[in-house]
N, C-alpha and C positions, 0 to 999 in steps of 0.2 A: 279343509280338512273336509273329511264327508262328517255325519253325523252320530255314526258307530264309532269314528274314533273320540268326537267329544265325549260320550257316555262313557267308553272304554276309559278313559282318561279322570275322568270326576271318577269312576268309581275307584278309581285306583286311590285315588286322594283321602274320600271318603270311607275308604275298605267297605264297602257293599257290593255286594251282586249287581253285575247292571238291569236284569229288571224290575231290584228295587231301588232304581235309581230316576223314577222318573219326575220327582218333583224335587228339588233339590231347591233349598234355599240359597237368598242372594247371599248371606253370610256364607256359605260353606262356599261358594263360589270365589268369592273374598279370596277367601282362607286360601284354597287351593293354589290359586292368583300371587298371592306375596311369597306360598311355599314355591312358584315355578320361579320367582322373582332372585329369592333366593338360592336357587342353586341356577340361576343366571337360562334357564330357560324361557326362554326373551319369547319363543314362539306359544309355549302353550298360555306364558301369562296374557300375550296378547288376547287370544282367545279366552277366558278365562272371566277377561274383563271386557271383552265384548257380550260373552251370556248375559252380565253384571249388571251391562248397559243394557240389556233389553230389558232387564225383570228391570231397572229404574235409572230412568236415563238422566235423572235430574242431581246425582251425585256426582257433584266432580272432584270428587275424591277417585274413583273411580276411572271417569276420564282423563285425568291427567296423568293416572299409573298406564294406562291404555298406551298413552301417546310414547311416554318414556320403554315401553315393552315395544313399541312399534318400531322404535327410532332406534333400540338400540340393535332391535335383530332388519335393519337396516329397510325396513317396509315403511320410506319417507310418506308415501301421500298420507297411510293411513295414520301416522303422525300428524303430518303437518292439520288432516280435518279435525283431531281431536284436541289439539292446543290451538287452532282458534278457536275452537268451542268454550274452550276454559278460560282465553281472555274475551270471551263474548258475556262471561257469566260475572252473575252480582258477586260471587265468590272468590275473583280472580287475586284480590290480592293475598290471599292465604297460598298460591303461586305464583314469588317473584321472577322464579325463575324462567317463568313458561315463555316468556318475549325470545330470553335468550336459545332456547331449545327450536321456538321455532323458527328465528336465523339462522341458529345452524343445518340446519332440516333444506331451506331454500340455498343454504349455500351448498350442499351437500349434491342438490338438485341442479347445480350451476345456475341459480334464479337469482342472482349476485345482488341486483340491484333491490329485489325486494329485498334481499339478507342486509345490506346494507341501511334500510331502512328500518325496519324491525333491531339491529342493531343498535340503532340511532334512537330507536324511541325506546328501547330498552333504559341504555343512558340515560335519555333527558327525562326517563319516568322511574328514577331508581324506588319500590315498592320496598317498605320495610315489613318482615313478614310476622304476622301472628303469631305461630309458634316457632319450632327450633329451626334453624336456617339450616337450608338443604346442601351437601357439600361446603360445610363451611371454611375447611384448607382450601378452598377453591374462589381467586381476585375475580370474579366475572367481570366486571368495570373494565381491567386491565385486560382481559382476553377478549370481550368485546370489540375495545379500541384497537385490539390485533385485526381481529377476525376483519373489521371493515379495514382495515391495510389488506390484507390478503387480496378479499373480493373485489376491489379497487383495481389490484394488480393485475387479479385473473380475469378480470374486462377487458382489457387490454390486450392477451397473450391469448384470450380465443378470436379476439379480431385479426388474429395474425397466426394460425395455427403450422406445424411445422407440414411441411410436404412431401419430404423427403421419403416416405415410406405408406406403404399401401396395407392395412387392417382389415381382418375379416377374424370371425370367428374359427376356430379348429376345425378338420375336418369330421364325417358325419361320424356316429357313434361313439365319440371322444365327450361331449358336453353332454349332461343330464343335471335335470332341476334338483340332484345334489349339487356340492364345491366342488370344484376339480380345479385344481394349483398345482407350483411348484412343476411346471413344465422344462427337461431339460432335455437338447440335443445329444446322441451318442450315437456315433456309429451310423447314421441316417435312422435312427427310429426315435423317438422321443418318445421318452420314461417321463410319468406325470403320477396325480395321487389324484385320490378321488376320496373326499370326506361320504361316505355313501349314507341313503335316508333308505327306511323301509317304504316303499313304489305308493303301497296298498294305503297305508295311514303317512307318511312322510316324515318317519317319526326316525329320530337322527339318537337312535339308540344301539353300538355296534353287535353282531351277532357273529358266529362263525362263518358265515356263508355270504356276507360282507366283506371282500378283497378289496383292500388301500394301495394300494400300489399296481402300475399298469405301465403297458409299455405298447406304443403302438407300431402295427406292420411296418408304417413309414413316415417321413419328415411331412407330407400331406394329409396326416390322418390316420385314414386307413380303419381295417376292424383295431379294437385298442383287446388284448390280450394281457389275461389278469400272471401276476408275478407267482409262479408257484409257491418257493418257498414265504413268503409275505403272507399267506394265512396258515402258515403253522403259531402267527404269536396269537390264538385265540383269546379275545378282550381287549386289544391292543393294537394300535394303530400304528402301522409301518406306513412312512411318509417319507418322502423328501431325496431323492437320488443323487449325488457326484460321485465322477470317478476321476481315478489319478490319471497321470499324462499316455500311458500305456494302459492304460481301462484292463489291468488287473488288479484291481483292488475297489472296491465299491465300497462309497458310505452312505447309511442311511440313518430313518433317527424311529423310534419307540418308543410312544407316547402309552401313558394310562391319562386317561381321562379324570379332572378333578372333580367336575360337573358338566356341564349342558355344554357348556363354550372352553371353557381351561381345561388346558392340559400339561403333563409334569414330562418332559423327553428326554433323552438318553441318544447319544449317537455311538453309533459300533460298524464295524465294516465289515465285508466277506472280502476274501479271495477266491480267484480265479484260477481255478487248478484242471489242465486237461478240459476247456470250455464249459465246465462244472462249477457252480457256486458252493466255497465252503462255508464252513459253518458258524455264525453270527458270534463277534468278537467287543465286546464292549471296548471304546475306547478308557483311559485311565481316568480318575480324579483330576485332573489337570484339567482336562474338559469339560468330563462331566461331575462337576463340581456337587457334593452331596447342598441339598438345601433348598436346589436353586434346576433349573430346566433348560437344558442346552440343544440346539434345534437349527434345521437350516443348513446343513453343511455344502461348503463348496469349496472347491480345491483353483489356489491360484497359482502363480509362481513369482520368481522373485528372479530377475535373470542377473543380478548382482552377486548372489549365491551361489544361482544354479539350483536352488531348494524349490520346492513345491510349499503351496502356505496352504492350510485349513483354516477358514476363513465358519463362522456358526457366530447364534446368537444366543445369548442366555441374558438371564434377569438375574445373575448375582449379584449383590452386593461388592464396595468395589471401593480402593481407597481415595478416588477423585470425586467423589463425594455420591454415585451411583446406587440406589438403593434396590431393596428386591424387589424384582414386578415391574422394571424399567430397563425394558427389552433393549441393548445395546449388541453392538457387532466385535467380535473378539477375532483374534487372529493367532496362530500357533506356525510354528517352525514342523515338515517334514524331514525331519532324516533321514540318510539313505537305506536305514533299516526300517525306516514302515513307521519307527516311534514319534510319537508329539512332543514338541518342547512344552512350557509353559505358556500360556497366551497372553495376549496382550490387548489392551481396549484401544480402538485404532480411532483419529483424532478426528475422526469425523461425526462423532455419535453428540446428539444431543442431549437432551432433560425428557423430550419427550420419545417415541420407540422409534427405532432405527431396524432397519428389518429384512430379512431376503434378500444378502450379496450374491454377487456372482463378479466374478472375472474376467474379463476377457485377454487372454494372454498377447493377441493381435498388437491391440492397440496399449496396453497394458493400465487396461480399465477398472473400475471396483464400479458396478452399479449396485444400487442397493434402494427400496425405501423407507419415507421417513414422514413422519407428523411435524420434526420439528424445524424445518423451515417453511421459508414462503413458497405457499405452492396450491393447489385449485380445489384443493377441500380432500379429507380424507388422506389416504395413503399415496403421495406422488412417488416416482421414479426419478432417482437423480445418477448422476455419473460423478466420478473423482479418479484422477489421475494421480497412480502410484510417482511418486516423487524420491525414493531413497528410502527409507524408513517412513516415510510421512504421506500423506495422499492432500491432495490438491483440493481448494473450496468446494465441494459440492456446485453442481451445475443442473439446473432442471429440465428434465428431454423432453419439457416443453408439450401443448396440446396438438394434436390429436392424443397422442400414446398416455399423456395425463389428460387428466378428466375431474371433474369434481368428486368421481366415485373415488375407491379403493385401487390403488394399481400397483400391483406388486408381484414377486417372482418375475423378473424381468429378467430375462437369457440370452444367447445369440450364439450360432453355430461358430465356428473357428474362424470363416470367413469373414465374420461378421456381414454377411447377405441375408441371411432370416433371420430373426427376431421372435421371442413367445414371452407372453409374460399373462397373468390371470388379473381382471377383473370383474366387480359388481355393476359394470355401468346397464344402459339400459339397453335392450340386446340380448340378454343373457336367458338362458331357457330356462322358463317356468310354469309351473301348473296352475297355481290359485291365485287369483283375484289379490292384491294387494302383496306379492312375493316377489314384483316385479326387480325388485334391486338385491335380493336377500343375496344371493347365494353368488359363488364369480364362475366365473368359464373360461376358458381358455384361449385366446387370443393369440394369431399369428400374423409378424410386421413382415413383410416384402422389402427389406430399407435397401432401398437407393441412394450407396453409400459414394457421395460427393466425398471428392477428401482435398484439399491443398496442400501442396509439399512445394515448402519457401526455400532458398537455400541462398546464404550471404556470402557477400564477398569484396575483398579490397578491389579494388578499380582501379590503381595504379598498378600494383603487383600483380591483376587476375588467380590470385591464390584465399582457397577459403577462411572466411572472418568470423572466429567464436565467441562468443559472451556478447551479441546484440543482442538487442529485444525487438520482437516484431509482432506489432499489435492489426489486430484485423475490423474494420467497421463497415458497417452497413450504408450501404451509399444515401438509401434512401430513408434513414432516421439519421445517421450522424452518429448513432451508435457503437461506442466500444464492444463489439461481441468480446473476443478474448484477447489474451496479452500474453507471450510466451518469451523465457528466456531461457537461452541454451548456453551455460558456460562452457561446457565442452564440445561443442560441434556448432555445423551451419546450418543444418537444417530442421525445421519447425512445420509441425502437425498440425493442421486445421482440418474439424469438419464443417461439414457448407451447406447449407437448404439448396433446397431447387430454387428456381425463378427468383434468383439473387443478384445484385451488382453488389460488386467487394471491391475495398480501397485498403490495399495491405502497405502499411507503414512501418520501416524499420530503423533503428538508429542503436548510437553503441556510447558508451560514456565514455571519457576520454578524448572529449572534440575531433569528432568525428562530423560528416555533412548526414544528414537524412538523404534514402532515398523513399520513392512513392510508385505503388505498379495499381493498375487496377485487375480484377479478376471477375468473372459470370459465370454461373450456372444454368443461365438460357435454354434453355428449347433439349436439356440432358435428360436421357429415360431412362438410362443405364449407367452403375457403379462405375466411377474414374473417378481417376487423380490428377489432378493439374498441377502443373508444374510452373515456378516463377523463381525467376532471380534479382534479387536485389544487390545490387552495386551500391558501395559506400566509399567515399574518398577522403579522405586522411583531412579534415581542420588544418589549413595553412593561412596564417594573418602575417600585418603589418601590424608590427606599433610602432610610430617615432616619435622621439620625444625631443625638444627644442631647449637650449639652454646658453646661456650669458658665456662667452668661451673666456672672457678675464675672472670671472665671481665664480664662475659653475653654478650659479643658482636659476632655477628655471626661467623659461624665458616665453609670455605668454603672449598673445595676438599676433602671430607669424601668421603667415599664408604658406599653405602646401600647394606642389604642383606633383601627380604623382602622375606618371610615365610608362607605356610601352614599349621600352627604351627598343626593341627590334624593330618596330615599325615610327619612333619616335611620336605615336597619336601620342595625344594626353588625356588621360581617363578622364580624371576630375580636378578640380582646382577648389579648393576651401579654406575662410578665414578662420581661424580658432581664436575666438576674442578672448574667452575667456577660460581658457588654461595652456597649457602645450602639449598637450599629443592629437595624434593624428593615428586614424589604427585605420585601417581597409584589408576584406575579404582579399583573399588573392587564388591564382588559375596558379594549377601545377604547365612546368614546361616553359612557361615562359621567363623572359627580364625586365626586371621593374626600376624605374630609378625615380625617387621621390628627391625635390628642390623643397629646400625652405628657406623663407627671407623674411625680414622686416625691413622699415623706412629706419633708416640711421643706420644700419648693422651688415654687414657683408653675410651672403647665402652662403648654406654649406645645403651637401647632397649624398648621396649613396643609390650604388647601382647592386643590384643581388637578382640570383635567379634561385627559380624555383624546382629547375630539373632534375632530377634524381632522388626527388623524394618519394618515401612510401609510407611513414606514420608520420601523426598530426605534428606539426612544428609551427612556433611564433620566433618570427624573425625580429628582433629587438634590436635598435639601431639609437643612440644619443647623436644628435646634431648641434655641433656648436657655432653660432653665430659671432661675430665678433664684432663690437663697437666700431664705430665709423670717425665717429666727433673727436677733433683733437683735444691734448691734456690742457690748454690754454682754457678750456673748462668746468679744472677737475677743483672741487676748492677740501682743502686736507686738513683739519685742528687735531693736534693730539694731547693730550694731557699727560702730565707727571706726577709724581705721587711728591711728599713733601722734601723738600731739600734734596730732589733728585735732576739730573745723575751726582754720583758722589760728594756725598755725604759732608757737609763739616770743611768742604775748602773752597780756599780764595783760587783756584784755580782757571783761570779764561777759559778752556778745553779740556776736554777730556775723551779717550780712548773709547771709551762707550759707545753700543748704538741705542739709536733710542728703541731697538726692538729688548732690547736687554732690563731698560727701564719699565718696559711696559711689561715684558711676560714677571717680573716682581711685581707690579702694580698688583695687579688682576688675581694674583691668587688666594684662593678661598677663604685664607684665613687673614688674610689683609681687610678684604671686603668684609669678612665679619667684622671685622674690627672697627669701620667707620659705622657700619649699621647699631652697632652696642652705642657708640660716642656720640651718633646722635639719635639716638633714641632716649639717652641715658635722660631722667628727669622730667619725660614723657611717661601719658600713658592712654592707653583708649583707643580712639580715632586717633589724634594726634601721631600716638606713639607708628601706628597702623602705617597712615601715612607718612610720616619722616623715612621709616623701613622702605617704603616703595619708591618714593622720592631716589635715594642715595640707591638702590640696585636699579634702577632707570638710567641715573647718570651714568653706571659705569657699564649696563647691559649696549644704549643705544649713544653715548658721547668716546669714553674710552676706548669701547672695542671697535665699534664701527671706526673710529679712527684710524685704527690700525688697519682694516679692511683697506679705505679708503688709502692707506700709502702706500699698502702692497699692490694697490691695482694702478697706484699710480708710478709706482717704481718696473711695472709691468709695461705700461704705455711708453715707459722711456727706454725701456728695454726692446720697444718692436719700432721705436719713430725714429732713435739717435741712430742706428746704424744704416740707415735709410736716406741720413745726410741732414737730416733736420735740424735746427739748432735752437735752441730756449735758453733766455733768461728766467730764473726764479728768484722770488724774493721771500727769504724764511725770516720770520718775525717770532722772537721771544717772550714772555711773559712772567711774571710770580707775584703772588699772590704779596700782602703788606704783612709779613708777620718778621723779616727783618728785613736791618736796615737797609736806602736806597741802595750801598756801594755794595754790600753781598750782592742785594740782589740782582743788580748790573752785570758779577761774574757768575751769579747763577745762571740767569735768564742765556748765555752766551756758552755756557756750558749743554743748555740744551738743545740751543739750534746747532748748537756744534755735533751734538749725535745724532740728530736727524740729517745732517750732512756726509758724518760715517758710515750710517746705516743707508745712505744711498751708493755712496764710495765701493761698500760690501756688498751689496746687495747681492741673489746669486752670484755667491765666488766671484763677485767684484767684476762682472761682464756691464757694467756701466762707467768702472772706476779710469779706464782709456777716454771716454767721452767727455770728462769734467777736470774743467780748470781752463785758466784766460785763453781765450782764443782755440778751442773746442767747441764743442758742439753744445755744452752744459756749460753755463755759468750759473754761481751759486751763491748772492748776496745774504749774509750773514747777519740779522739784524735783532741785536738786543734790548728789547724796550725796558728790561727791569721790572719794576710794578706798575701794573696797570691801574690805571687809577679807579678807587673803590671806593670814594663819598655817593654817598645811597646805597652802599649795598652791604653794609650791617657788621662788615667783616671784623672782627677782632683785631685790634694791632700788638695785642701785650702776648709776649710771648708764650707767657706761661698759659693761656685760655687754650683749652682743649679743640676749642670750635675754630681757633685759626689756624689750624690741620685737615680736621672733619667733615667742616660745612661745605655744605655745597655749593656754597659763594664762593668760600675759600676753591676749594678744590677746582672751582672753572675757570681761574684766574692764573695758574698753575698751566701754562699750553704755552706750544708751539704751531704758527699758522704758514702756512704754503700762502701767503695775501696776492703772491700776484705772479704767474707766469705767461711770459710773453716770449712769442717765435719769432727771429730772428732770420730774416729776407735772406 
């Protein structure tokens, strides 16, 4: 800035003629600087503080505020030098956030190692300010911790930049020392906005001769020309263009300046008729809400409804907790008549500013800039795919498109072959030292777009397979780049980087095998679409379980042999020592056989085929192995309730079977009587032990005795028809409760009930084989009461323990004591 402008500005602030302002005081410059800061005129504040420091360089108050003004103006080198001088001074404790802001400047310049060091030093040496806290509502400790994480992340990203596009400054005549922004390609022209400055004094005060809305002659730049009607809004800023699908309507913003840095904006549109743009029409209050700004319009498309969408940015408060001043992206549906519905806040917004939306219809993706996601510094560009009414989690566009500076206003042509954005990165057009990054230029991307289109199929049926999940991995790092689920189709789209190798994995819920393939972009120099097919097989497997054929209980310790039945080849053999389960994956179109065997048992096998399948299936087969041992090894003891069967009779025989007596004995109410009587008079642990012993008697002796009798009968049913002959002896016993002669007849009835059970078993299948001279000879031996000396069994008839005690219960039994096979 020249000296004349400095004096003119000073004169304006001091209210004197320039010729009378030759010896201004330090206080006057400080006052002018403060006024400029309040008006967010950071450039003028920077200059006034610089002059004040020329008068007295020892005043750290001025040095610190110079750093603040330069940082806000994005003159980072000036800010860095000033912060360093504050931190080197004796009064640094008066500026506790100085090191934090120095670190942020380094972060903005992509000097991440220095930024991390200063952020950490700030955390390790928290200073207590002597005066009022600067920005008391900000948690600088949390911000510094988060910034360290961002810097660490950014370091890794810039080491592997995305190289699928070439970036260059836009064509000659477009970029100036001012700020160019909001580039948009429409009908082979570039529309853009410029915040113009007086070239002589670089003064950002608008006047009627400064045009704010331009179009270039072609997409390569060319000679820009002003849009004539944008000059009619004198004293206002006409910016941001967007067009509907057929180009018949242009949306734009009209802004008024609140201060040097902030604007109030509203969205308007003009209709085209006979090649001419009509009068400006303000959008309704639904969009241009009173008390807030609405800006940065962009037109998208909802393929589900067939309607256009109006995206825009606003700082309005909302029910979700957004406050005035927070910039968020909203969206309204545009009806066929051009009217707009009430806007909704998008789910991608953060607590920081989210701005400059652009929707690409081809890839159904919204691009925007934000400070609220992990990034390189400043505004970064992100993309989010439209998913119904929501938008996917935003993904950073990576370096070098994103930088540590402000990168925003990203847009593309319809085919996504060329892109545009604004940035204040190093390399912008500037005229004065210290202003290398103050203002934004427009940049163009030549996009080498490589896409992967993956299709999923059922390999067996050779048909499309939907609802798969397809994941893309970087082969070099193993990192999962992106994962997609398509519930309604079998196509999956992924953008790829150049000079990379990728692994593609697909899977599907519901027992389908995965498929993997590899693609690469090595040597690709033009935009292209790679295609690949992923073929999933239904998951087909086998589960075989072994059981004892007689008891139907699980049979562990079996050997399984698994064969390809067509070739007879043994696939594999395994011993299942700890369980009864055999499992194997299967192939389609094959015949299999599995054989289970165990020593002492007959084997069992099953054959099956996997031909004709087109969906997941599990073959489940139970295999039953029969014990091969003879019934001579079987021991059976059966227990009776008191005076059963046939109470209070002296008949030596009964018509009832043992199962009749057993069924009544094990009824729950009868068992409860035993539990009650045996626990009577006891308490605490003694009562618990008594109840456990009683229950154990019924579970492991009474009930298991019946199981063994049924098993014994099954053995007879198998072996007697084979011609085997047996002689069995059945002894009966009673407790000493009744007289001996009564007990003799009682035990006779008991052994008789067991014989009846065998004769009537399974509809009488054993009866033809039972009797003298036949296959089964039964010898009944009623023993009467069992010798009970030392067993403490009461013999008094009136004592309940003579019925309910475990000792007495164990004496009321019948035992198959001897089984002899007759050759």
